[in-house]
C-alpha positions in Angstrom: -13.5 24.4 20.3 -10.2 24.9 22.3 -9.5 26.9 19.9 -13.2 29.3 19.7 -12.9 29.1 23.6 -9.1 30.9 23.3 -10.6 33.6 21.0 -14.0 34.3 23.9 -11.2 34.8 26.1 -9.8 37.2 24.4 -12.8 39.1 23.3 -13.3 39.4 27.4 -9.8 40.7 27.9 -9.6 42.9 25.1 -12.9 44.4 26.5 -11.8 44.6 30.1 -8.6 46.4 29.6 -10.1 48.7 27.2 -12.9 49.3 30.1 -9.9 49.9 33.2 -8.0 52.0 30.5 -10.8 54.2 30.6 -11.2 57.1 33.2 -13.7 54.5 34.7 -15.0 57.6 37.0 -17.7 60.1 38.0 -17.6 62.8 36.0 -19.2 66.7 37.0 -18.6 70.1 36.4 -18.5 73.3 38.0 -19.1 77.1 37.0 -17.1 79.6 38.1 -17.8 83.7 37.8 -14.3 86.4 37.7 -14.1 89.8 37.9 -11.0 88.9 35.8 -11.6 89.7 32.5 -10.8 86.4 29.7 -7.3 86.9 29.1 -6.4 88.1 33.0 -8.4 84.7 34.2 -6.8 82.1 31.4 -2.9 83.9 32.5 -4.1 82.8 36.5 -5.1 80.0 35.3 -2.5 78.8 33.1 -0.1 79.7 35.9 -1.5 78.0 38.9 -2.2 74.2 36.6 1.3 74.3 35.5 2.4 74.4 38.6 0.5 70.7 39.5 0.7 69.4 36.1 2.5 70.6 33.1 1.0 68.2 29.9 -1.7 69.9 29.4 -2.5 71.3 26.3 -5.0 74.9 24.6 -7.4 73.1 22.3 -8.4 74.5 19.1 -11.7 73.1 19.8 -13.7 75.6 22.6 -17.6 74.8 22.1 -18.1 79.1 22.5 -15.8 79.1 24.5 -12.3 82.1 24.1 -10.0 79.2 25.9 -10.3 75.3 26.3 -7.3 74.0 28.4 -7.3 70.3 28.2 -5.2 67.7 30.6 -2.4 65.5 28.2 -3.2 61.4 28.2 -0.3 61.0 29.7 -1.2 63.6 32.9 -2.4 61.6 35.6 -5.8 64.3 35.7 -8.3 65.0 33.8 -10.0 67.7 33.4 -11.1 70.7 31.0 -11.3 73.7 31.5 -13.0 76.7 29.9 -13.4 80.8 29.7 -15.5 82.8 27.9 -18.3 84.9 29.0 -22.0 84.4 28.9 -22.4 87.0 25.6 -21.9 89.5 24.1 -24.3 91.3 26.3 -23.0 89.9 29.7 -19.6 90.8 29.9 -18.9 88.5 32.7 -15.9 86.6 32.8 -16.9 82.4 34.1 -14.4 79.9 34.0 -16.0 76.2 34.1 -14.2 72.8 34.3 -15.2 69.6 33.5 -14.1 66.4 34.0 -13.2 63.4 37.2 -15.3 64.6 40.0 -12.7 64.4 42.1 -9.9 66.3 39.4 -12.9 68.4 39.1 -13.1 69.5 42.2 -9.0 69.7 42.9 -8.5 72.4 40.5 -11.2 74.3 41.9 -9.7 74.0 45.0 -6.2 74.8 43.3 -7.5 77.7 41.4 -9.7 78.9 44.7 -5.7 79.8 46.6 -3.8 80.6 43.5 -7.4 83.8 44.0 -7.9 82.9 40.2 -11.9 81.8 40.8 -13.7 83.7 44.4 -13.0 81.8 47.7 -15.3 80.3 49.2 -17.5 79.3 45.9 -17.1 75.7 45.7 -20.1 73.6 45.8 -19.5 71.6 49.2 -16.3 73.1 50.1 -16.7 74.7 54.1 -15.5 78.2 54.7 -12.9 79.2 57.1 -9.7 77.4 57.1 -9.6 75.4 59.9 -11.8 72.8 57.9 -9.1 71.9 55.9 -6.1 70.7 56.1 -2.5 69.6 53.9 -2.7 65.9 52.5 -0.2 63.2 53.6 1.6 61.4 51.0 1.1 57.7 49.3 3.3 55.3 48.3 4.1 53.8 44.9 5.3 50.2 47.0 2.2 50.1 48.4 0.1 51.3 46.2 1.9 48.9 44.1 1.8 46.1 46.5 -1.0 46.2 47.1 -2.4 45.8 43.7 -0.3 42.2 43.5 -2.4 41.2 45.6 -5.8 42.7 45.0 -6.6 46.1 42.8 -9.7 46.2 44.6 -8.0 46.5 47.7 -5.3 48.7 46.3 -8.4 51.3 45.1 -9.4 52.0 48.8 -5.4 53.2 49.9 -5.2 55.3 46.9 -8.7 57.0 47.2 -8.9 57.6 51.1 -7.7 60.9 52.1 -7.7 62.0 48.1 -9.4 64.7 47.4 -8.2 63.4 43.8 -10.0 60.5 44.0 -13.9 61.4 44.7 -16.6 58.2 46.3 -17.9 57.6 43.4 -14.6 57.0 42.1 -13.3 54.8 44.1 -16.6 52.2 44.7 -16.8 52.0 41.1 -13.0 50.9 40.9 -13.3 48.7 43.2 -16.6 46.8 42.4 -14.9 47.0 38.9 -11.6 44.7 40.0 -13.8 42.8 42.3 -15.5 41.6 39.2 -12.5 41.2 37.3 -11.1 39.1 39.7 -14.6 36.7 39.5 -15.2 36.6 36.3 -12.0 36.0 35.0 -10.8 33.2 37.4 -14.6 31.5 37.2 -13.7 31.2 33.7 -10.1 30.3 34.1 -11.0 27.7 36.5 -14.5 26.1 34.4 -12.9 26.2 31.5 -14.9 28.6 30.6 -18.0 27.7 32.7 -18.2 23.9 30.1 -16.7 21.9 33.1 -17.1 22.1 36.7 -14.3 24.3 39.0 -11.0 22.8 39.4 -8.7 25.3 40.6 -5.4 22.3 40.0 -6.4 21.2 37.1 -6.6 24.6 35.8 -4.1 26.4 37.7 -2.5 28.0 35.0 -5.1 29.8 33.1 -6.3 31.1 36.8 -3.2 32.0 37.1 -3.6 33.8 33.4 -6.5 35.5 34.6 -5.3 36.7 38.4 -2.5 38.6 36.2 -4.7 40.5 33.6 -6.2 43.0 36.3 -3.0 43.7 38.1 -1.4 44.1 34.8 -3.7 46.3 33.3 -4.0 48.0 37.3 -0.7 48.9 37.5 -1.3 52.6 35.2 -4.2 53.6 37.0 -3.0 52.9 40.2 0.9 54.7 39.4 -1.7 58.1 37.9 -3.7 57.5 41.6 -0.8 58.4 43.7 1.4 60.5 41.2 -1.5 62.8 40.8 -2.3 62.7 44.6 0.8 63.1 45.3 2.1 65.8 43.2 -0.8 68.0 45.1 0.3 67.0 48.7 4.0 67.9 47.7 3.1 71.6 46.8 1.4 72.0 50.2 -2.6 72.5 49.1 -5.2 72.0 51.9 -8.4 70.6 51.3 -11.4 69.7 53.8 -10.6 65.7 54.8 -13.4 63.5 55.8 
């Protein structure tokens, strides 16, 4: 029975680990038209995103577009950028950005400031420089410190005042990490719900259970902080709620 319980626990850990290492964020897409040719727009986009993220690659699979630029696995960002024409009869060049909501809007704003997309065309963003401001830096020590105490609390520090994390992403990560703590600790402290809650008896298991989301969260916390700080370092401005 103990071997069976350990196997169940291992399966839970693997499932939660894979879920946590996934982007775990709201996805969205934005489309812009451009007076530039496909080649001119590609050059403008590459020049712009290279300043922010050198870890991107050009994909052979373009889904009908002429070009497809995609973030790499080790990048702190999650995006795909497509460049092409509407059709052979309508030669207007279009640019589509897909990925995590916060990253899509972040790169749309970067491309706007670098004159790769038309100014003032980002949905939901205000017109006028008075609405935009520079970003403050996030600190890895605070991010990781909060992650050790409560990963779900660290998410609020990462998301507050940061355009790279949407509110939807922030809340989904908060509830996910909170649920991980509750499920893993309750399972560890009750011998997988076969006994009453005995924290003193199962304190070793509870300690291991608490360590799991914190170890996994270290990577996500590091990337969230890196993504925000790179944009802040380059002095890009954003409307902050």
